[in-house]
GUMI-529509 format. One line per 5 residues: for each residue x, z, y of C-alpha. Coordinates in nm, 4 decimals. Layout:
% residues N
X Z Y  ...
% end
This chain:
% residues 298
0.0000 0.0000 0.0000  0.1433 -0.1011 0.3378  0.1703 0.1364 0.6295  -0.0935 -0.0572 0.8242  -0.3503 -0.0333 0.5452
-0.2768 0.3393 0.5051  -0.3338 0.3960 0.8748  -0.6657 0.2114 0.8665  -0.7942 0.3828 0.5529  -0.6822 0.7399 0.6305
-0.9427 0.8055 0.9053  -1.2176 0.6782 0.6717  -1.1085 0.9134 0.3962  -1.0899 1.2006 0.6453  -1.4398 1.1329 0.7770
-1.5797 1.1153 0.4249  -1.4213 1.4477 0.3382  -1.5526 1.6097 0.6555  -1.9018 1.4810 0.5856  -1.8847 1.6228 0.2342
-1.7625 1.9598 0.3650  -2.0408 1.9705 0.6238  -2.3017 1.8853 0.3621  -2.1695 2.1598 0.1340  -2.1736 2.4191 0.4116
-2.5201 2.3154 0.5327  -2.6562 2.3271 0.1797  -2.5012 2.6671 0.1184  -2.6477 2.8093 0.4391  -2.9919 2.6662 0.3613
-2.9772 2.8204 0.0153  -2.8727 3.1529 0.1645  -3.1578 3.1315 0.4153  -3.4161 3.0619 0.1452  -3.2811 3.3387 -0.0771
-3.2313 3.6176 0.1763  -3.4272 3.5084 0.4848  -3.7334 3.7203 0.4045  -3.5216 4.0283 0.3337  -3.3280 3.9892 0.6573
-3.6513 3.9359 0.8489  -3.7966 4.2529 0.6950  -3.4831 4.4425 0.8004  -3.5534 4.3558 1.1637  -3.9247 4.4446 1.1473
-3.8743 4.7918 1.3056  -3.6869 4.6331 1.5964  -3.9640 4.3770 1.6378  -4.2283 4.6513 1.6356  -4.0358 4.8462 1.9006
-3.9910 4.5361 2.1163  -4.3618 4.4492 2.0973  -4.4571 4.8099 2.1778  -4.2225 4.8235 2.4756  -4.3450 4.4891 2.6098
-4.7086 4.5971 2.5799  -4.6217 4.9252 2.7526  -4.4714 4.7448 3.0511  -4.7624 4.5003 3.0699  -5.0249 4.7735 3.0426
-4.8652 5.0086 3.2958  -5.0086 4.9721 3.6484  -4.7827 4.7658 3.8708  -4.7467 5.0392 4.1324  -4.6343 5.2913 3.8694
-4.3694 5.0523 3.7347  -4.2372 4.9999 4.0876  -4.2319 5.3750 4.1597  -4.0417 5.4470 3.8364  -3.7874 5.1688 3.8999
-3.7375 5.2785 4.2619  -3.6881 5.6390 4.1451  -3.4319 5.5287 3.8832  -3.2496 5.3279 4.1516  -3.2388 5.6287 4.3847
-3.1250 5.8726 4.1147  -2.8460 5.6336 4.0122  -2.7293 5.5419 4.3623  -2.8657 5.8032 4.6056  -2.9418 5.5066 4.8288
-3.2791 5.4591 4.9952  -3.1780 5.1036 5.0830  -3.1447 5.0090 4.7158  -3.4757 5.1776 4.6313  -3.6450 4.9923 4.9156
-3.4928 4.6657 4.7927  -3.6328 4.7336 4.4439  -3.9806 4.7909 4.5891  -3.9709 4.4753 4.8028  -3.8363 4.2602 4.5180
-4.1022 4.3638 4.2668  -4.3827 4.3416 4.5217  -4.2792 3.9818 4.5954  -4.2569 3.9097 4.2227  -4.6161 4.0290 4.1869
-4.7387 3.8382 4.4915  -4.5991 3.5117 4.3558  -4.7666 3.5629 4.0177  -4.4571 3.6304 3.8091  -4.5284 3.9924 3.7157
-4.6175 3.9441 3.3476  -4.3222 3.7157 3.2780  -4.0904 3.9570 3.4591  -4.2109 4.2463 3.2435  -4.1564 4.0374 2.9295
-3.8060 3.9497 3.0453  -3.7302 4.3127 3.1292  -3.8461 4.4233 2.7861  -3.6213 4.1848 2.5957  -3.3250 4.2466 2.8293
-3.3512 4.6245 2.8049  -3.4009 4.6202 2.4272  -3.1137 4.3739 2.3813  -2.8917 4.5861 2.6046  -2.9843 4.8982 2.4073
-2.8947 4.7247 2.0796  -2.5695 4.5987 2.2325  -2.4819 4.9523 2.3450  -2.5614 5.0999 2.0024  -2.3353 4.8392 1.8403
-2.0737 4.8016 2.1123  -1.9750 5.1563 2.2039  -1.9007 5.2696 1.8442  -1.7119 4.9429 1.7865  -1.5107 4.9960 2.1046
-1.4332 5.3527 1.9974  -1.3182 5.2284 1.6560  -1.0927 4.9715 1.8253  -0.9448 5.2373 2.0533  -0.8682 5.4682 1.7618
-0.7143 5.2017 1.5376  -0.4799 4.9170 1.6307  -0.5649 4.7525 1.2996  -0.9361 4.7425 1.3844  -0.8486 4.6025 1.7269
-0.6429 4.3215 1.5726  -0.9360 4.2301 1.3471  -1.2145 4.2546 1.6051  -1.0416 4.0961 1.9074  -1.0365 3.7384 1.7666
-1.4047 3.7745 1.6764  -1.4828 3.8771 2.0346  -1.2812 3.5802 2.1621  -1.4922 3.3451 1.9506  -1.8175 3.5116 2.0608
-1.7246 3.4781 2.4295  -1.6014 3.1185 2.4142  -1.8632 2.9715 2.1801  -2.1300 2.7731 2.3704  -2.4488 2.9782 2.3961
-2.6616 2.7059 2.2361  -2.4571 2.7310 1.9172  -2.5811 3.0873 1.8591  -2.9353 2.9581 1.8308  -2.8686 2.7258 1.5359
-2.7933 2.9749 1.2531  -3.0359 3.2337 1.3924  -3.3272 2.9884 1.4047  -3.2437 2.8485 1.0602  -3.2441 3.2015 0.9198
-3.5320 3.3663 1.1075  -3.7271 3.0854 1.2707  -3.8395 3.1113 1.6325  -3.9676 3.4186 1.8111  -3.8603 3.7442 1.9688
-3.6148 3.8732 1.7096  -3.4049 3.5542 1.6938  -3.3967 3.5701 2.0733  -3.2795 3.9319 2.0701  -3.0100 3.8553 1.8118
-2.8830 3.5566 2.0114  -2.8788 3.7611 2.3337  -2.6957 4.0510 2.1657  -2.4299 3.8255 2.0115  -2.3730 3.6606 2.3497
-2.3767 3.9821 2.5562  -2.2114 4.2510 2.3393  -1.8378 4.1630 2.3842  -1.7949 4.3162 2.7343  -1.9181 4.6614 2.6350
-1.6928 4.6560 2.3257  -1.3859 4.5482 2.5201  -1.4330 4.7866 2.8129  -1.5154 5.0835 2.5902  -1.1915 5.0176 2.4028
-1.0003 4.9799 2.7301  -1.1510 5.2910 2.8885  -1.0674 5.5169 2.5955  -0.7139 5.3777 2.5658  -0.6554 5.4461 2.9366
-0.7264 5.8189 2.9009  -0.4093 6.0087 2.9882  -0.2197 6.1345 2.6832  -0.1396 6.4598 2.8643  -0.5099 6.5334 2.8986
-0.5582 6.4783 2.5250  -0.2586 6.6979 2.4462  -0.4051 6.9731 2.6648  -0.7387 6.9475 2.4829  -0.5582 6.9670 2.1483
-0.3633 7.2695 2.2685  -0.6936 7.4439 2.3435  -0.7985 7.3854 1.9820  -1.0287 7.0840 2.0300  -1.1014 6.8828 1.7154
-1.0734 6.5014 1.7202  -1.4522 6.4734 1.7572  -1.4550 6.7289 2.0401  -1.1764 6.5389 2.2158  -1.3718 6.2166 2.1797
-1.7067 6.3506 2.2999  -1.5798 6.6024 2.5538  -1.2746 6.4288 2.7011  -1.2294 6.0626 2.6152  -1.5831 5.9318 2.6556
-1.6508 6.1176 2.9855  -1.3208 5.9959 3.1328  -1.3859 5.6438 3.0054  -1.7438 5.6394 3.1380  -1.6689 5.4240 3.4475
-1.5215 5.1539 3.2230  -1.8055 5.1893 2.9735  -2.0609 5.1530 3.2540  -1.8772 4.8447 3.3784  -1.9074 4.7016 3.0279
-2.2790 4.7816 3.0174  -2.3164 4.6160 3.3575  -2.1518 4.2968 3.2329  -2.3620 4.3064 2.9158  -2.6819 4.3190 3.1239
-2.5634 4.0280 3.3384  -2.4800 3.8164 3.0339  -2.8132 3.9040 2.8727  -2.9950 3.7826 3.1843  -2.7881 3.4646 3.1780
-2.9132 3.4041 2.8226  -3.2827 3.4318 2.9195  -3.3380 3.0632 2.9902  -3.1547 2.9542 2.6747  -3.3478 3.2048 2.4623
-3.6736 3.0573 2.5953  -3.5937 2.7468 2.3893  -3.6705 2.9437 2.0716  -4.0006 3.0882 2.1875  -3.8916 3.3959 2.3849
-4.1560 3.4460 2.6515  -4.0584 3.5500 3.0010  -3.9079 3.4035 3.3157  -3.7000 3.1590 3.1144  -3.9960 2.9545 2.9912
-4.1189 2.8506 3.3389  -3.7607 2.7579 3.4295  -3.7357 2.5439 3.1142  -4.0751 2.3907 3.1925  -3.9634 2.3096 3.5456
-3.6548 2.1321 3.4108  -3.8505 1.9164 3.1671  -4.1328 1.8381 3.4120  -3.9381 1.8407 3.7412  -4.1360 2.1278 3.8946
-3.8902 2.2320 4.1634  -4.0855 2.5233 4.3131  -4.1739 2.6734 3.9745  -3.8105 2.6729 3.8655  -3.6871 2.8028 4.2009
-3.9256 3.0996 4.2149  -3.8665 3.2082 3.8563  -3.4941 3.1554 3.8994  -3.4999 3.3790 4.2062  -3.6889 3.6413 4.0060
-3.4084 3.6366 3.7451  -3.1546 3.6684 4.0270  -3.3470 3.9652 4.1698  -3.3416 4.1406 3.8312  -2.9705 4.0699 3.7977
-2.8909 4.2101 4.1425  -3.1062 4.5212 4.0882  -2.9562 4.6016 3.7466  -2.6072 4.5278 3.8792  -2.6426 4.7581 4.1807
-2.7963 5.0402 3.9772  -2.5301 5.0336 3.7046  -2.2418 4.9947 3.9509  -2.3708 5.2770 4.1684  -2.4028 5.5048 3.8674
-2.0498 5.4136 3.7549  -1.9104 5.4939 4.1005  -2.0922 5.8254 4.1172  -1.9719 5.9246 3.7699  -1.6154 5.8397 3.8718
-1.6479 6.0459 4.1887  -1.7851 6.3346 3.9845  -1.4882 6.3197 3.7498  -1.2553 6.3085 4.0500  -1.4087 6.6263 4.1876
-1.5787 6.4659 4.4874  -1.9419 6.4343 4.5752  -2.1313 6.1896 4.7748
% end
């Protein structure tokens, strides 16, 4: 065989092999989905029940009560009347423009997704901080999760669980959990060794050092990670609407497909308002916790 013929045939052989590999992987995943899909779906039933309950709670609560509670949370976190007033104005405008129900649906899935991300992320970050080996294993996985296009997350999740709320939550969590893992790991590793040695000298156990020293001192970094997780979860709202997640993302998707400029603009601004409110509340709380640890008060 001449060199020229080898060069012309090699790409064809390579493509054929790649096609065969893709078919094998696709067939294996489909078989896995048929075999274990129902069991995996049943595993997430409690999360689905909680998400539905929380969404119904937000929708059934009077609008003025929701605004009062959110304004109170903003004030407790920031001690700023300006932020509380901004929360009130933002949600009143959301209601006036007819986006209240979709905003409550979006808040429910964002808050539940953030809660799941925190439950997964903080223990994982702690494990990474306590073990270099765990960090070496987890860090490449986080790199892949943060660089993979968001649409790609939807493919295996939809094939496994179909469309609906739970696939949306899973996709949002996968996309949004890396910051809280990374910053929890960073915050705990930045705790001064002398402080830990002093705690050990006073007879603190490893668990007491973790809960009483490391986590409190790492709280500003952990809160920064939670802040970034919330922002990334909000960024995933529109993409998650493609698999049936109701909320502000669906009108934005509808406006893209039907060229409804005003509809997309208003719902997009509502998402921006949520992002700014959550960002200011979490950042203000992180600053206040840092000031408290530094022995100052605002």
